[in-house]
N, C-alpha and C positions, 0 to 999 in steps of 0.2 A: 606551542600551538601550531597546528598545521596551516600553511597558507593554501590559497585556492589552487595554485599550480601543483602543489604536492598532493592535494586531494584528487585532482584530475588524473594524475599519474597512477595513483592507487586504484582508481575506478576503471581504468582502461579495459581490464579483462571482462568487466560487466557490461560496459556500454560501448566499447570500441574507442579508438582515438577520436578527439573532437571533430576531425574532418571526415570521419567514417560514416557509414550508413547507420542511421538510427531507426531501423525497422520500418521505414516508409513514413514516419511521422513528419510533420512539418519541421522545418529547421529549428533546432533547439539552440537557445542562447547559452552555450556551454560555459563560457567564462562567468556569466551571470549566475547560472545554477551552482557552480562550484563556489562562488563567492557567498551565496546564501547558505550552502552546506557548511562553509567554514563558520558562519554565525551560528548555525544550528548545532554544530559540534561543540562550540564554546559553551552554549547554553546547556547542552546535555552534561558536559563535564562539571559545570557549576552546580547543577541540580543533583547530579549523581553523588557529589561529595556529602550531601545531607539527606538524600532519600534514595531508595533503591529503584532507580529507573531501569537499569540494565546491569546484568552481572559482568558484562564486558566493560573493562575500565580503560584499556589502552586506546588512545586516539586513533592509531592506524588500524587497529582491529575493529573499532566502531565504524570507521569508514568502509573497510572491506565487508564486514559481516552485515552491518545494518544498512548503510547507505548503498553499497554495491548491490546487495541482493534486492533491496527495494527498487532501485532503478532498473534492475533486470526484470522485475515484475512489471514495471511501468512499460517496458518495451513489448510486453506480451498481453496487455489487457485489451488490445484491439480498439476498433472504433467504438467510442462511447461518449456520453455526455455527463453521466453521473456515476460516482463510485463510492461504495461503502467500504471503509477499512474496519473490519470486524475485529474487536479486541485490539485496538491500535497500540496500547502500551505507551511507549515513548514516541510513537508516531511512525511506526514501521509496519507496512511499507507506505502508508498514506502520505506523509509529509514529503519525502523525496519524490514520490509520483506527482504530487501537486506542483512541486518546483519544476519538474521536467515537463509537465503537461498543464500549463496554466489555463488551457481551454476547458478543463474539467471542473465540475462541482464535486468536491470531495467532502465526505462526512467521516470524521474520526470518532468511532464509537469506543468509549473506554469507561468501564464501571468503577474502577478504583479512583477514589477522590483525588489523591495526590498526583496521580498520573494525568487525570483529566485537567487538573490545575496547571500542570506543566504544559499540556497541549495548548491550553488557552494562551499561556505566556508565549509559546513558540509561534502561534498564529499572529500574535501582536508583534513580536520581534521581527518576524519575517515579512510582515506587512501583507499577509495573505487575504485580509479583508473578508468580503462577503463570499469569496470563492470557497472558503473552507469553514465547515461547521464542526464544532465539538459537541458530540452527544454524550453527556456525562451520565451514563446509565447503561443498562443491559439492552442489547438490540431487541430482545423479546418484548421490552416495554415500549418500543416505538409504536405509533399508531398502526393499526393493522394494514392500512392502505399504502404505507410508505414502501416504495420499491426503488431499485437502483439498477442501472444497466449492468454493472459489474460489482461483484462482492469479492474482496480480497481478504485473505487470512494468513497469519504467520505466527506460529508459536502461541496459539490461544489455548486457554483452559477448556476442559470438557469438549474436546474436539468433536465427538459424535453429536452432541447436542448442538454445537455451533454450526456444524455442516448442515444439519436438518433445517435450522433457522435460515442459513444462507440460501438454501434452495427455495425457501419461501420468498426471500427478499430480492433475489437476482432475476432480472428480466431476461438477460442474455447469457451471462456466463459467470462461473465461480472459478477463482484462481487461488490456489492454496500453495504455500511454501511448505514442503514436507519431504518425505522420502518415498521410495517405491513401496515401502511397507505401509505407508499411511492409509491409502485407500480412500475413496470418496463414495459414500452411500447417499446419493442425491435423488434416488428414485427414478421412475421410468420417464419422467419429463426431461431428463438430461441424457446426452450421449455419454458413453464411457469416457472417463478422463484420459487425455493424452499427457504424457510426461515429457518435460524438457529439462535436461540436465542443468544444474546450477554451476556456473564457473567457479573454479577454485574449491570444489567440494567433491568428496569421494562418492557420497550417496544422496546428496540433496537434489531435489527436483522441484520444478513447478508442475502442479497438477491442474490442468485446464479442462473444465467441463462446460460444454455448450448446451443450452436448452434446445430440445428437439424441434418444437413447433412454436413459432413466434408470430402471432398475428399483428398486423399493423396497428390495430387499436391498442393492443397490449403494449407494444413498443412505445407508442406515443404517451400512453398513460404512465408508464414507468419514468419516462424522461420528464414529464411535466411535474411530477410530484417528488421525484427522487432527491432533488437538491434543496 
C-alpha cells in the first residue's frame, strides 16, 4: 500500500510540490489531503477486487491517472461554491476535488447502483459529512431547478447527451476531461471551450467552457439550491 508521502510524490506533476503555488486557492492542507487519498486508495483497491470500479488496477497508476487528473481539474474549476460531478463513477474527479477544496458543496451523480454504493461508503470513510452528496441516479432525473456553479465530467457514457444536460445544470462553467477531438457543443449560452493540456498525457486536455451572460440573480439562485 502506498503511504501518503509516496502519493504526494506521484502527484507533483499535477499539483506541484506541496510548497508550490496551488492556482491562487487558499492554502491546502497537503499532508492531510494525501493522508485521505491513501485511505481512499485502500478503499478503491478493496472494492475493485470484487466489483469493477475501474479498469486501472495498479495503485501507482490509480494515483496518477485518477487522483492526479482529478486534482488538476480541481485547480481549474475557478471560484465556485457548488459543483456537480456528472457520472462520477468511482468518485473522479469529485472526491479528490472535495478533499482539496473542503469549502465546496460537491454532488457526486452516479446511476450505477454498485458504484453509487461505493461512493456512499467513501463519503463515510473519508468523513466528508454534509459537504458531499451522492445522487444515485441520472442527472436528468434531478429536479428541474437544481443547478450548480460548475459541472465536471470525465469519461462519461453518452457524452453528447451528458454535455447537453451539463449545459442546463451549469450556472457558470463546464469542465470536461477529454481530448482535443472531444469538442463541446454547449450552445450559444457558452463561450467556445478553451483547452488546457493534462500533465503526463500526450493528447489529454481539460476543456473549460464559460457561460456568456450571468446575471446576479441567476448566480445567487444557482448557489442557493445547487448543494
